[in-house]
HTML snippet that shows the backbone in 3Dmol.js (N, CA, C, O; Angstrom):
<script src="https://3Dmol.org/build/3Dmol-min.js"></script>
<div id="view" style="width:600px;height:400px;position:relative"></div>
<script>
const pdb = `
ATOM      1  N   MET A   1     136.837  92.973  94.307  1.00  0.00           N
ATOM      2  CA  MET A   1     136.900  94.437  94.522  1.00  0.00           C
ATOM      3  C   MET A   1     136.584  94.737  95.979  1.00  0.00           C
ATOM      4  O   MET A   1     135.663  94.132  96.527  1.00  0.00           O
ATOM      5  N   THR A   2     137.254  95.579  96.586  1.00  0.00           N
ATOM      6  CA  THR A   2     136.999  96.011  97.873  1.00  0.00           C
ATOM      7  C   THR A   2     136.389  97.497  97.801  1.00  0.00           C
ATOM      8  O   THR A   2     136.838  98.392  97.086  1.00  0.00           O
ATOM      9  N   ILE A   3     135.297  97.603  98.658  1.00  0.00           N
ATOM     10  CA  ILE A   3     134.621  98.919  98.694  1.00  0.00           C
ATOM     11  C   ILE A   3     134.497  99.321 100.157  1.00  0.00           C
ATOM     12  O   ILE A   3     134.225  98.495 101.028  1.00  0.00           O
ATOM     13  N   SER A   4     134.690 100.530 100.387  1.00  0.00           N
ATOM     14  CA  SER A   4     134.593 101.075 101.829  1.00  0.00           C
ATOM     15  C   SER A   4     133.294 101.953 101.820  1.00  0.00           C
ATOM     16  O   SER A   4     133.072 102.780 100.935  1.00  0.00           O
ATOM     17  N   ILE A   5     132.426 101.700 102.909  1.00  0.00           N
ATOM     18  CA  ILE A   5     131.309 102.580 103.071  1.00  0.00           C
ATOM     19  C   ILE A   5     131.228 102.969 104.543  1.00  0.00           C
ATOM     20  O   ILE A   5     131.789 102.312 105.421  1.00  0.00           O
ATOM     21  N   ARG A   6     130.518 104.047 104.772  1.00  0.00           N
ATOM     22  CA  ARG A   6     130.386 104.579 106.154  1.00  0.00           C
ATOM     23  C   ARG A   6     128.903 104.311 106.507  1.00  0.00           C
ATOM     24  O   ARG A   6     127.963 104.640 105.784  1.00  0.00           O
ATOM     25  N   LEU A   7     128.796 103.693 107.669  1.00  0.00           N
ATOM     26  CA  LEU A   7     127.583 103.354 108.205  1.00  0.00           C
ATOM     27  C   LEU A   7     127.331 104.163 109.518  1.00  0.00           C
ATOM     28  O   LEU A   7     128.258 104.501 110.254  1.00  0.00           O
ATOM     29  N   THR A   8     126.048 104.445 109.761  1.00  0.00           N
ATOM     30  CA  THR A   8     125.749 105.190 111.091  1.00  0.00           C
ATOM     31  C   THR A   8     125.999 104.096 112.125  1.00  0.00           C
ATOM     32  O   THR A   8     126.081 102.911 111.799  1.00  0.00           O
ATOM     33  N   ASP A   9     126.116 104.525 113.372  1.00  0.00           N
ATOM     34  CA  ASP A   9     126.322 103.616 114.421  1.00  0.00           C
ATOM     35  C   ASP A   9     125.083 102.635 114.647  1.00  0.00           C
ATOM     36  O   ASP A   9     125.237 101.518 115.140  1.00  0.00           O
ATOM     37  N   GLU A  10     123.905 103.113 114.269  1.00  0.00           N
ATOM     38  CA  GLU A  10     122.793 102.165 114.417  1.00  0.00           C
ATOM     39  C   GLU A  10     122.801 101.172 113.232  1.00  0.00           C
ATOM     40  O   GLU A  10     122.514 100.002 113.484  1.00  0.00           O
ATOM     41  N   GLU A  11     123.099 101.522 111.983  1.00  0.00           N
ATOM     42  CA  GLU A  11     123.288 100.573 110.893  1.00  0.00           C
ATOM     43  C   GLU A  11     124.341  99.565 111.312  1.00  0.00           C
ATOM     44  O   GLU A  11     124.055  98.367 111.303  1.00  0.00           O
ATOM     45  N   GLU A  12     125.523  99.979 111.672  1.00  0.00           N
ATOM     46  CA  GLU A  12     126.593  99.105 112.100  1.00  0.00           C
ATOM     47  C   GLU A  12     126.097  98.065 113.081  1.00  0.00           C
ATOM     48  O   GLU A  12     126.316  96.869 112.887  1.00  0.00           O
ATOM     49  N   GLU A  13     125.432  98.512 114.133  1.00  0.00           N
ATOM     50  CA  GLU A  13     124.928  97.695 115.244  1.00  0.00           C
ATOM     51  C   GLU A  13     123.976  96.657 114.731  1.00  0.00           C
ATOM     52  O   GLU A  13     124.059  95.481 115.087  1.00  0.00           O
ATOM     53  N   ARG A  14     123.042  97.113 113.865  1.00  0.00           N
ATOM     54  CA  ARG A  14     121.997  96.126 113.375  1.00  0.00           C
ATOM     55  C   ARG A  14     122.681  95.107 112.509  1.00  0.00           C
ATOM     56  O   ARG A  14     122.333  93.928 112.583  1.00  0.00           O
ATOM     57  N   LEU A  15     123.689  95.514 111.646  1.00  0.00           N
ATOM     58  CA  LEU A  15     124.411  94.587 110.801  1.00  0.00           C
ATOM     59  C   LEU A  15     125.175  93.607 111.650  1.00  0.00           C
ATOM     60  O   LEU A  15     125.087  92.399 111.432  1.00  0.00           O
ATOM     61  N   ASP A  16     125.976  94.134 112.684  1.00  0.00           N
ATOM     62  CA  ASP A  16     126.674  93.291 113.631  1.00  0.00           C
ATOM     63  C   ASP A  16     125.729  92.251 114.260  1.00  0.00           C
ATOM     64  O   ASP A  16     126.077  91.071 114.282  1.00  0.00           O
ATOM     65  N   GLN A  17     124.527  92.650 114.781  1.00  0.00           N
ATOM     66  CA  GLN A  17     123.597  91.713 115.491  1.00  0.00           C
ATOM     67  C   GLN A  17     123.167  90.643 114.515  1.00  0.00           C
ATOM     68  O   GLN A  17     123.240  89.459 114.842  1.00  0.00           O
ATOM     69  N   LEU A  18     122.702  91.030 113.275  1.00  0.00           N
ATOM     70  CA  LEU A  18     122.330  90.138 112.382  1.00  0.00           C
ATOM     71  C   LEU A  18     123.289  89.085 111.868  1.00  0.00           C
ATOM     72  O   LEU A  18     122.891  87.963 111.556  1.00  0.00           O
ATOM     73  N   ALA A  19     124.567  89.460 111.781  1.00  0.00           N
ATOM     74  CA  ALA A  19     125.596  88.661 111.413  1.00  0.00           C
ATOM     75  C   ALA A  19     125.873  87.695 112.577  1.00  0.00           C
ATOM     76  O   ALA A  19     126.079  86.507 112.331  1.00  0.00           O
ATOM     77  N   ARG A  20     125.885  88.149 113.792  1.00  0.00           N
ATOM     78  CA  ARG A  20     126.090  87.251 114.934  1.00  0.00           C
ATOM     79  C   ARG A  20     124.999  86.237 115.086  1.00  0.00           C
ATOM     80  O   ARG A  20     125.261  85.053 115.294  1.00  0.00           O
ATOM     81  N   ARG A  21     123.704  86.720 114.976  1.00  0.00           N
ATOM     82  CA  ARG A  21     122.644  85.793 115.101  1.00  0.00           C
ATOM     83  C   ARG A  21     122.525  84.700 114.149  1.00  0.00           C
ATOM     84  O   ARG A  21     122.035  83.613 114.454  1.00  0.00           O
ATOM     85  N   THR A  22     123.010  85.013 112.901  1.00  0.00           N
ATOM     86  CA  THR A  22     122.834  84.091 111.856  1.00  0.00           C
ATOM     87  C   THR A  22     124.120  83.338 111.449  1.00  0.00           C
ATOM     88  O   THR A  22     124.105  82.365 110.695  1.00  0.00           O
ATOM     89  N   GLY A  23     125.154  83.825 111.965  1.00  0.00           N
ATOM     90  CA  GLY A  23     126.532  83.071 111.683  1.00  0.00           C
ATOM     91  C   GLY A  23     126.963  83.436 110.297  1.00  0.00           C
ATOM     92  O   GLY A  23     127.897  82.793 109.816  1.00  0.00           O
ATOM     93  N   ARG A  24     126.397  84.392 109.587  1.00  0.00           N
ATOM     94  CA  ARG A  24     126.867  84.846 108.380  1.00  0.00           C
ATOM     95  C   ARG A  24     127.689  86.123 108.538  1.00  0.00           C
ATOM     96  O   ARG A  24     127.588  86.821 109.546  1.00  0.00           O
ATOM     97  N   SER A  25     128.553  86.432 107.462  1.00  0.00           N
ATOM     98  CA  SER A  25     129.349  87.621 107.549  1.00  0.00           C
ATOM     99  C   SER A  25     128.531  88.854 107.289  1.00  0.00           C
ATOM    100  O   SER A  25     127.439  88.796 106.723  1.00  0.00           O
ATOM    101  N   LYS A  26     129.070  89.957 107.706  1.00  0.00           N
ATOM    102  CA  LYS A  26     128.426  91.236 107.358  1.00  0.00           C
ATOM    103  C   LYS A  26     128.613  91.561 105.855  1.00  0.00           C
ATOM    104  O   LYS A  26     127.769  92.203 105.230  1.00  0.00           O
ATOM    105  N   SER A  27     129.662  91.126 105.348  1.00  0.00           N
ATOM    106  CA  SER A  27     129.824  91.229 103.863  1.00  0.00           C
ATOM    107  C   SER A  27     128.682  90.583 103.125  1.00  0.00           C
ATOM    108  O   SER A  27     128.122  91.156 102.190  1.00  0.00           O
ATOM    109  N   PHE A  28     128.316  89.305 103.580  1.00  0.00           N
ATOM    110  CA  PHE A  28     127.297  88.591 102.916  1.00  0.00           C
ATOM    111  C   PHE A  28     125.987  89.399 102.839  1.00  0.00           C
ATOM    112  O   PHE A  28     125.343  89.427 101.791  1.00  0.00           O
ATOM    113  N   TYR A  29     125.584  90.069 103.970  1.00  0.00           N
ATOM    114  CA  TYR A  29     124.381  90.858 103.950  1.00  0.00           C
ATOM    115  C   TYR A  29     124.549  92.150 103.160  1.00  0.00           C
ATOM    116  O   TYR A  29     123.580  92.641 102.582  1.00  0.00           O
ATOM    117  N   VAL A  30     125.732  92.701 103.121  1.00  0.00           N
ATOM    118  CA  VAL A  30     125.834  93.940 102.298  1.00  0.00           C
ATOM    119  C   VAL A  30     125.701  93.578 100.833  1.00  0.00           C
ATOM    120  O   VAL A  30     125.029  94.267 100.065  1.00  0.00           O
ATOM    121  N   ARG A  31     126.401  92.402 100.425  1.00  0.00           N
ATOM    122  CA  ARG A  31     126.250  91.991  99.146  1.00  0.00           C
ATOM    123  C   ARG A  31     124.867  91.617  98.670  1.00  0.00           C
ATOM    124  O   ARG A  31     124.455  91.907  97.547  1.00  0.00           O
ATOM    125  N   THR A  32     124.131  90.921  99.629  1.00  0.00           N
ATOM    126  CA  THR A  32     122.781  90.558  99.378  1.00  0.00           C
ATOM    127  C   THR A  32     121.890  91.803  99.151  1.00  0.00           C
ATOM    128  O   THR A  32     121.062  91.855  98.242  1.00  0.00           O
ATOM    129  N   ALA A  33     122.112  92.800 100.033  1.00  0.00           N
ATOM    130  CA  ALA A  33     121.243  94.012  99.992  1.00  0.00           C
ATOM    131  C   ALA A  33     121.566  94.740  98.602  1.00  0.00           C
ATOM    132  O   ALA A  33     120.642  95.212  97.940  1.00  0.00           O
ATOM    133  N   LEU A  34     122.801  94.815  98.204  1.00  0.00           N
ATOM    134  CA  LEU A  34     123.257  95.476  96.962  1.00  0.00           C
ATOM    135  C   LEU A  34     122.570  94.632  95.769  1.00  0.00           C
ATOM    136  O   LEU A  34     121.907  95.171  94.883  1.00  0.00           O
ATOM    137  N   HIS A  35     122.788  93.373  95.846  1.00  0.00           N
ATOM    138  CA  HIS A  35     122.197  92.500  94.690  1.00  0.00           C
ATOM    139  C   HIS A  35     120.692  92.728  94.612  1.00  0.00           C
ATOM    140  O   HIS A  35     120.166  92.804  93.501  1.00  0.00           O
ATOM    141  N   GLU A  36     119.966  92.843  95.728  1.00  0.00           N
ATOM    142  CA  GLU A  36     118.572  92.915  95.606  1.00  0.00           C
ATOM    143  C   GLU A  36     118.101  94.307  95.144  1.00  0.00           C
ATOM    144  O   GLU A  36     117.039  94.430  94.533  1.00  0.00           O
ATOM    145  N   HIS A  37     118.868  95.317  95.427  1.00  0.00           N
ATOM    146  CA  HIS A  37     118.410  96.628  95.108  1.00  0.00           C
ATOM    147  C   HIS A  37     119.045  97.256  93.939  1.00  0.00           C
ATOM    148  O   HIS A  37     118.610  98.322  93.504  1.00  0.00           O
ATOM    149  N   LEU A  38     120.105  96.622  93.377  1.00  0.00           N
ATOM    150  CA  LEU A  38     120.872  97.259  92.309  1.00  0.00           C
ATOM    151  C   LEU A  38     119.953  97.376  91.005  1.00  0.00           C
ATOM    152  O   LEU A  38     119.963  98.396  90.316  1.00  0.00           O
ATOM    153  N   ALA A  39     119.207  96.329  90.730  1.00  0.00           N
ATOM    154  CA  ALA A  39     118.336  96.399  89.532  1.00  0.00           C
ATOM    155  C   ALA A  39     117.334  97.498  89.752  1.00  0.00           C
ATOM    156  O   ALA A  39     117.106  98.291  88.839  1.00  0.00           O
ATOM    157  N   GLU A  40     116.715  97.593  90.929  1.00  0.00           N
ATOM    158  CA  GLU A  40     115.736  98.658  91.213  1.00  0.00           C
ATOM    159  C   GLU A  40     116.371  99.983  90.970  1.00  0.00           C
ATOM    160  O   GLU A  40     115.765 100.835  90.320  1.00  0.00           O
ATOM    161  N   MET A  41     117.557 100.204  91.455  1.00  0.00           N
ATOM    162  CA  MET A  41     118.234 101.582  91.199  1.00  0.00           C
ATOM    163  C   MET A  41     118.477 101.920  89.800  1.00  0.00           C
ATOM    164  O   MET A  41     118.303 103.052  89.349  1.00  0.00           O
ATOM    165  N   GLU A  42     118.930 100.805  89.046  1.00  0.00           N
ATOM    166  CA  GLU A  42     119.184 100.929  87.634  1.00  0.00           C
ATOM    167  C   GLU A  42     117.952 101.238  86.889  1.00  0.00           C
ATOM    168  O   GLU A  42     118.050 102.034  85.955  1.00  0.00           O
ATOM    169  N   ASP A  43     116.851 100.742  87.158  1.00  0.00           N
ATOM    170  CA  ASP A  43     115.474 100.950  86.638  1.00  0.00           C
ATOM    171  C   ASP A  43     115.160 102.362  86.881  1.00  0.00           C
ATOM    172  O   ASP A  43     114.794 103.068  85.942  1.00  0.00           O
ATOM    173  N   ALA A  44     115.280 102.839  88.103  1.00  0.00           N
ATOM    174  CA  ALA A  44     114.919 104.230  88.414  1.00  0.00           C
ATOM    175  C   ALA A  44     115.784 105.175  87.641  1.00  0.00           C
ATOM    176  O   ALA A  44     115.265 106.200  87.198  1.00  0.00           O
ATOM    177  N   PHE A  45     117.060 104.928  87.435  1.00  0.00           N
ATOM    178  CA  PHE A  45     118.013 105.837  86.835  1.00  0.00           C
ATOM    179  C   PHE A  45     117.587 105.853  85.264  1.00  0.00           C
ATOM    180  O   PHE A  45     117.503 106.897  84.618  1.00  0.00           O
ATOM    181  N   THR A  46     117.344 104.636  84.766  1.00  0.00           N
ATOM    182  CA  THR A  46     116.866 104.567  83.327  1.00  0.00           C
ATOM    183  C   THR A  46     115.552 105.405  83.118  1.00  0.00           C
ATOM    184  O   THR A  46     115.404 106.110  82.120  1.00  0.00           O
ATOM    185  N   ALA A  47     114.635 105.298  84.077  1.00  0.00           N
ATOM    186  CA  ALA A  47     113.388 105.986  83.946  1.00  0.00           C
ATOM    187  C   ALA A  47     113.702 107.459  83.936  1.00  0.00           C
ATOM    188  O   ALA A  47     113.243 108.164  83.037  1.00  0.00           O
ATOM    189  N   ASP A  48     114.468 107.966  84.895  1.00  0.00           N
ATOM    190  CA  ASP A  48     114.811 109.332  84.943  1.00  0.00           C
ATOM    191  C   ASP A  48     115.406 109.784  83.711  1.00  0.00           C
ATOM    192  O   ASP A  48     114.983 110.842  83.245  1.00  0.00           O
ATOM    193  N   GLU A  49     116.405 109.099  83.048  1.00  0.00           N
ATOM    194  CA  GLU A  49     116.976 109.399  81.822  1.00  0.00           C
ATOM    195  C   GLU A  49     116.005 109.616  80.698  1.00  0.00           C
ATOM    196  O   GLU A  49     116.065 110.571  79.924  1.00  0.00           O
ATOM    197  N   SER A  50     115.098 108.654  80.664  1.00  0.00           N
ATOM    198  CA  SER A  50     113.996 108.695  79.714  1.00  0.00           C
ATOM    199  C   SER A  50     113.139 109.971  79.787  1.00  0.00           C
ATOM    200  O   SER A  50     112.796 110.592  78.781  1.00  0.00           O
ATOM    201  N   LEU A  51     112.815 110.323  81.054  1.00  0.00           N
ATOM    202  CA  LEU A  51     112.066 111.507  81.212  1.00  0.00           C
ATOM    203  C   LEU A  51     112.809 112.796  80.821  1.00  0.00           C
ATOM    204  O   LEU A  51     112.231 113.774  80.346  1.00  0.00           O
ATOM    205  N   ASP A  52     114.141 112.729  81.057  1.00  0.00           N
ATOM    206  CA  ASP A  52     114.955 113.928  80.728  1.00  0.00           C
ATOM    207  C   ASP A  52     115.153 114.133  79.227  1.00  0.00           C
ATOM    208  O   ASP A  52     115.501 115.234  78.799  1.00  0.00           O
ATOM    209  N   ALA A  53     114.940 113.113  78.437  1.00  0.00           N
ATOM    210  CA  ALA A  53     115.220 112.947  77.009  1.00  0.00           C
ATOM    211  C   ALA A  53     114.157 113.630  76.241  1.00  0.00           C
ATOM    212  O   ALA A  53     114.183 113.625  75.011  1.00  0.00           O
TER     213      ALA A  53
END
`;
const viewer = $3Dmol.createViewer("view");
viewer.addModel(pdb, "pdb");
viewer.setStyle({}, {cartoon: {color: "spectrum"}});
viewer.zoomTo();
viewer.render();
</script>
C-alpha cells in the first residue's frame, strides 16, 4: 500500500539526515514510527470510546 503524507520542512530535513547518516530508507523510519505508535493510538481511541459509552 502506498500512502502520501505531508511533512513540514523541518520534519523532512530531519528524516533525510537520519536516513543519510544510517544508510536506511526514509520509508523504513516512517514504518518504524507508525509501528511503534499505532498500538498506543489504538489504545487511546479505545479508552475514549469507553468513556463516551
